[in-house]
C-alpha positions as a printed Julia matrix, in Angstrom:
370×3 Matrix{Float64}:
   0.0    0.0     0.0
   1.4    3.39   -1.02
   2.36   5.8     1.77
   1.4    9.48    1.91
   3.37  11.69    4.28
   1.4   14.63    5.68
   3.32  17.62    7.04
   1.14  19.7     9.4
   3.38  22.15   11.34
   0.71  22.88   13.95
  -0.48  21.13   17.1
  -2.66  18.04   16.54
  -5.65  19.96   17.99
  -5.32  23.0    15.73
  -7.85  24.05   13.09
  -5.32  23.3    10.32
  -4.78  19.8    11.72
  -8.55  19.3    11.77
  -8.69  20.41    8.13
  -5.87  18.03    7.16
  -7.59  15.06    8.81
 -10.95  15.83    7.22
  -9.48  16.37    3.74
  -7.62  13.06    3.85
 -10.4   10.98    5.41
 -11.3    9.57    1.99
  -7.76   8.2     1.68
  -7.98   5.93    4.71
  -7.83   2.3     3.62
  -6.49   3.08    0.17
  -3.2    4.58    1.4
  -1.0    4.44    4.47
  -1.01   7.88    6.09
   1.98   9.05    8.1
   1.69  12.32   10.05
   4.09  15.06   11.05
   2.81  17.56   13.65
   4.45  20.45   15.47
   6.62  19.33   18.37
   8.82  20.81   21.09
  11.63  18.36   20.37
  13.6   21.02   18.47
  16.48  19.84   16.33
  15.63  16.18   16.96
  12.45  16.68   14.92
  14.57  17.37   11.82
  16.26  14.02   12.27
  12.93  12.28   12.84
  11.32  13.67    9.69
  14.4   12.69    7.63
  14.35   9.17    9.08
  10.62   8.77    8.51
  10.77   9.86    4.87
  13.84   7.7     4.22
  12.35   4.56    5.76
   8.72   4.88    4.61
   9.65   6.25    1.15
   6.25   7.91    0.58
   4.85   8.21   -2.91
   3.5   11.66   -2.09
   4.2   14.38    0.48
   1.32  16.77    1.29
   2.34  19.87    3.29
  -0.21  22.18    4.9
   1.91  25.33    5.13
   4.68  26.68    2.87
   7.26  26.94    5.65
  10.65  25.47    6.57
   9.16  22.06    7.39
   7.49  21.79    4.0
  10.73  22.95    2.36
  12.74  20.25    4.15
  10.19  17.53    3.43
   9.91  18.54   -0.24
  13.7   18.58   -0.57
  13.89  15.02    0.78
  10.93  14.05   -1.38
  12.66  15.27   -4.52
  15.68  13.14   -3.6
  13.61   9.94   -3.42
  11.27  10.77   -6.32
   8.15  11.47   -4.26
   5.38  13.66   -5.65
   4.54  16.82   -3.69
   1.34  18.71   -2.86
   1.01  21.99   -0.98
  -2.02  23.39    0.84
  -2.04  27.1     1.66
  -4.69  29.6     2.75
  -2.74  32.84    2.48
  -0.17  34.66    0.4
   2.32  34.38    3.24
   4.6   37.28    2.39
   1.61  39.63    2.0
   0.27  38.48    5.35
   3.65  39.07    7.0
   3.82  42.6     5.61
   0.28  43.33    6.76
   1.25  42.28   10.27
   4.2   44.66   10.24
   6.97  42.05   10.01
  10.49  43.24    9.3
  12.54  42.84    6.13
  14.2   39.56    7.04
  10.96  37.95    8.26
   9.23  38.91    5.0
  12.23  37.75    2.94
  12.2   34.36    4.7
   8.45  33.96    4.18
   8.87  34.71    0.48
  11.8   32.32    0.12
   9.92  29.36    1.59
   6.65  30.27   -0.11
   8.11  30.53   -3.61
  10.36  27.47   -3.22
   7.55  25.25   -1.94
   5.14  26.42   -4.62
   7.67  25.79   -7.39
   8.45  22.32   -6.09
   4.79  21.34   -5.7
   3.18  19.1    -8.32
  -0.2   20.46   -7.2
  -1.29  23.33   -4.97
  -4.59  23.47   -3.07
  -5.76  26.93   -2.02
  -8.77  28.2    -0.04
 -10.13  30.78   -2.48
 -10.88  31.48   -6.13
  -8.85  34.7    -6.12
  -5.83  32.82   -4.74
  -5.97  30.42   -7.66
  -6.18  33.35  -10.09
  -3.23  35.02   -8.37
  -1.02  31.93   -8.6
  -1.99  31.21  -12.19
  -1.11  34.8   -13.12
   2.37  34.05  -11.73
   2.77  30.99  -13.92
   1.75  28.18  -11.54
  -0.2   25.22  -12.92
  -2.27  22.56  -11.2
  -3.82  24.96   -8.68
  -7.12  23.78   -7.17
  -9.61  25.5    -4.87
 -10.29  23.48   -1.73
 -12.03  25.97    0.56
 -12.3   25.83    4.32
 -14.96  23.27    5.06
 -17.25  21.85    7.71
 -18.8   18.56    8.71
 -22.59  19.16    8.41
 -23.3   16.46   10.99
 -21.41  18.62   13.5
 -21.81  22.16   12.18
 -25.54  22.86   12.04
 -28.1   25.07   13.74
 -28.49  24.13   17.39
 -31.15  25.87   19.46
 -29.96  26.24   23.07
 -32.28  28.52   25.09
 -30.31  27.95   28.29
 -27.07  29.11   26.65
 -28.83  32.14   25.19
 -30.12  33.13   28.63
 -26.62  32.68   30.05
 -24.98  34.88   27.39
 -27.72  37.34   26.42
 -30.1   37.23   29.37
 -33.86  37.59   28.96
 -33.64  40.63   26.7
 -35.66  40.76   23.5
 -32.8   41.68   21.21
 -31.28  40.93   17.83
 -27.82  39.44   18.32
 -24.87  40.4    16.12
 -21.77  38.24   16.37
 -18.18  37.72   15.27
 -15.97  34.64   15.58
 -12.2   34.7    15.16
  -8.82  35.11   16.81
  -8.59  38.76   17.83
  -4.87  39.37   17.45
  -4.17  43.1    17.56
  -2.53  44.55   14.45
  -0.61  47.65   15.51
   0.04  48.7    11.94
  -3.67  48.7    11.09
  -4.98  49.43   14.6
  -7.6   46.72   14.33
  -8.43  43.07   14.97
 -11.39  40.76   14.51
 -14.38  42.28   16.27
 -13.5   45.96   15.85
 -16.47  46.51   13.53
 -18.83  44.86   16.0
 -18.01  47.36   18.73
 -18.36  50.28   16.31
 -21.73  49.03   15.06
 -23.1   48.75   18.6
 -21.88  52.28   19.32
 -23.66  53.63   16.23
 -26.92  51.78   16.91
 -27.56  52.51   20.58
 -31.21  53.2    19.76
 -31.84  49.64   18.58
 -32.31  46.45   20.67
 -28.98  44.89   19.72
 -26.58  42.66   21.63
 -23.08  41.69   20.5
 -21.32  38.34   20.83
 -17.56  38.03   20.35
 -16.21  34.47   20.13
 -12.44  34.01   20.34
  -9.4   35.14   22.25
  -6.28  37.08   21.38
  -4.23  40.15   22.21
  -6.89  42.45   20.76
  -9.59  41.66   23.31
  -8.28  44.24   25.78
  -8.4   46.88   23.02
 -11.96  45.92   22.12
 -13.1   46.05   25.74
 -11.56  49.48   26.26
 -13.25  50.73   23.12
 -16.59  49.25   24.26
 -16.19  51.02   27.62
 -15.37  54.31   25.91
 -18.42  53.99   23.63
 -20.74  53.06   26.5
 -21.71  49.66   25.06
 -19.75  47.32   27.33
 -23.0   46.01   28.85
 -24.32  45.2    25.36
 -21.57  42.82   24.27
 -20.44  39.43   25.59
 -16.8   38.43   25.16
 -17.13  34.66   25.53
 -13.47  33.9    24.77
 -12.13  30.78   23.16
 -14.46  27.79   23.08
 -13.89  24.11   22.2
 -14.54  23.27   18.57
 -17.36  20.92   19.51
 -19.23  23.88   21.05
 -18.84  26.23   18.06
 -22.27  25.45   16.49
 -24.08  26.13   19.76
 -22.48  29.55   20.11
 -22.71  30.49   16.42
 -26.41  29.61   16.52
 -26.86  32.38   19.11
 -26.1   34.96   16.4
 -29.03  36.33   14.46
 -26.57  38.24   12.28
 -23.01  36.99   11.76
 -20.27  39.36   10.58
 -17.4   38.28    8.33
 -14.99  41.08    7.49
 -11.84  40.96    5.37
  -9.69  43.87    4.24
  -9.82  44.58    0.52
  -6.22  43.68   -0.29
  -4.35  40.56   -1.34
  -4.5   39.18    2.21
  -8.3   39.31    2.32
  -8.98  38.6    -1.34
  -7.45  35.1    -1.38
  -9.34  33.81    1.66
 -12.44  31.78    2.39
 -11.96  32.06    6.18
 -13.16  29.14    8.27
 -15.91  31.19    9.87
 -17.88  31.59    6.62
 -18.75  27.87    6.19
 -19.56  27.66    9.92
 -21.99  30.58    9.64
 -23.57  29.04    6.54
 -23.89  25.59    8.12
 -25.69  27.12   11.11
 -28.1   28.96    8.78
 -27.1   32.4    10.03
 -27.84  35.63    8.2
 -24.4   36.88    7.16
 -23.13  40.36    6.51
 -19.72  40.09    4.86
 -17.31  42.47    3.19
 -17.4   42.05   -0.58
 -13.95  40.48   -0.51
 -12.57  36.97   -1.01
 -14.69  33.87   -1.43
 -17.71  35.55    0.22
 -18.38  37.6    -2.91
 -18.65  34.39   -4.97
 -21.05  32.5    -2.68
 -23.26  35.03   -0.86
 -26.24  36.91   -2.32
 -25.77  40.62   -2.99
 -27.94  41.65   -0.04
 -25.38  40.08    2.33
 -22.34  41.81    0.82
 -21.06  45.17    2.07
 -18.36  47.19    0.27
 -15.02  47.49    2.09
 -12.44  49.98    0.87
  -8.7   49.65    1.21
  -6.09  47.44    2.81
  -6.32  48.99    6.26
  -9.08  49.85    8.7
 -12.02  51.28    6.75
 -13.71  53.62    9.22
 -16.68  54.06    6.88
 -17.42  50.32    6.86
 -19.34  50.23   10.18
 -21.64  52.95    8.86
 -22.56  50.78    5.87
 -23.09  47.82    8.19
 -25.44  49.84   10.39
 -27.65  50.65    7.4
 -28.08  46.93    6.67
 -28.55  45.98   10.33
 -31.13  48.72   10.95
 -33.16  47.4     8.03
 -32.94  43.83    9.35
 -34.07  44.86   12.83
 -37.04  46.69   11.31
 -37.89  43.68    9.11
 -36.81  40.69   11.17
 -38.47  38.2     8.87
 -35.55  38.81    6.48
 -33.23  37.06    8.9
 -34.79  33.8     7.73
 -33.03  34.24    4.4
 -29.95  32.79    6.03
 -31.57  29.37    5.87
 -30.11  28.76    2.41
 -26.73  28.18    4.08
 -26.88  24.42    4.76
 -27.77  23.69    1.11
 -24.78  25.74   -0.06
 -22.55  23.93    2.44
 -23.61  20.5     1.14
 -22.69  21.65   -2.36
 -19.42  23.52   -1.79
 -18.09  23.24    1.78
 -18.92  19.73    3.0
 -15.65  17.98    3.92
 -16.99  14.76    2.4
 -17.19  16.51   -0.98
 -13.82  18.22   -0.5
 -12.14  14.98    0.6
 -13.25  13.2    -2.56
 -11.87  16.05   -4.66
  -8.53  15.91   -2.81
  -8.31  12.19   -3.51
  -8.9   12.77   -7.23
  -6.18  15.44   -7.26
  -3.75  13.08   -5.5
  -4.48  10.22   -7.86
  -3.97  12.53  -10.82
  -0.62  13.67   -9.41
   0.49  10.13   -8.65
  -0.61   8.87  -12.04
   0.75  11.81  -14.03
  -2.75  12.36  -15.44
  -3.69  15.84  -16.71
  -7.43  15.18  -16.88
  -9.54  18.0   -15.4
 -10.68  17.71  -11.77
 -14.36  18.46  -11.27
 -16.06  19.33   -7.99
C-alpha cells in the first residue's frame, strides 16, 4: 500500500490539523497515512522527519503550510522521487507585511513560499482569487479546496439555556463575530473591531453583540466598548472548544465576516464563513474573497482599502437597521446548509482531494471536477 506523508506544522488539535484530517479521510484504507505535527523536540524533529521519509519512502508528500518544514520535506521528497502537494490559505509574504513584520521575516516567508510552490506538483488553495493570483504568476495545477465543515457537526443548534446565560432575557437581535482577535498595531484593528463600532452607532436599537475568540486584541476591544458606552451590550465569551462552536454560532441572528480589501483578504475563504452558513445564520460580509462568490448581494457590504475602513461600520449599520425593522428577512440565512452541502462539505472536498492526489500520482492531466 502506497504511503502518503502529511506535514502539518501545527499542534494536533489546531484548526489546520482538523482540516488536514478531514481532507484526507477519503484516503484511509487506500493509502497508508503518516503524520508530522508540530513538536517541542527542536532539532531532533529534523532528524525524525528525515528518518521517517527515508524509511517509509512515501509516494507523495502533502504539506499544509509553505514553511521550513514543507521545504525540508519537499527537498527530501525530490531526492527519493516522491510527488509533492502543498495546501495554503494565504499569500504568506503579503500576510507578514500586513502584520508589520520586518525585512528579514518577510524575505524568509517569500523564500519558503516561492520554493515550496515551485516544487509542488499540485497546490490546493482556499479561495478562487488565490488560484487566479497563482496562475497569473505561472503556476499550474492549482485547485480550490475551501475551508470546510462537517454538516453532521456544524448545524443550527437551538440552546435557550445558553442564550439566557450569554444574552439574558432581553428581547434583542444578536450580532456576532468569531475569530482570533490578534491586535494589528500597523492597522490598529483586529477581529471584532467593527462589532463594537456598530453597537456604538446603533444605541437606539435592541442589539446585543457576541464576540467568540481570544487574542491580544480583546483588551483593546473592551476598552473601546467602555469608551463607547456599550460594554454592557456585548459578551466576550473567549475561546471555546470546537465541539461547542455550532451552539455559540447559533446564538447569532446576524453573523459578521470582514476581510480587508487587499491581497490578504482577497485570497481567503476564512473558516468562519462555512460555519456561519452551516448554522443557517444571516451573514453580513465584506465584498472580498470567497464571500463575494457564494453570498447573495444583499449580504455583501463594500469594504475599501487594505487597512481599517472607518466608513465600513456605517454601511453595516444601514443593513442591520433594516434587518431589525424587518426581522423576517433574517430567515433568508436558511439557504446556508444547502450551499454547504454543495461547496463546503468535507466529504465533498475529501473526494476532490483524492482525485487530485491520484492525478498527481498517475501523471494524469485530466480535469478535476467538484
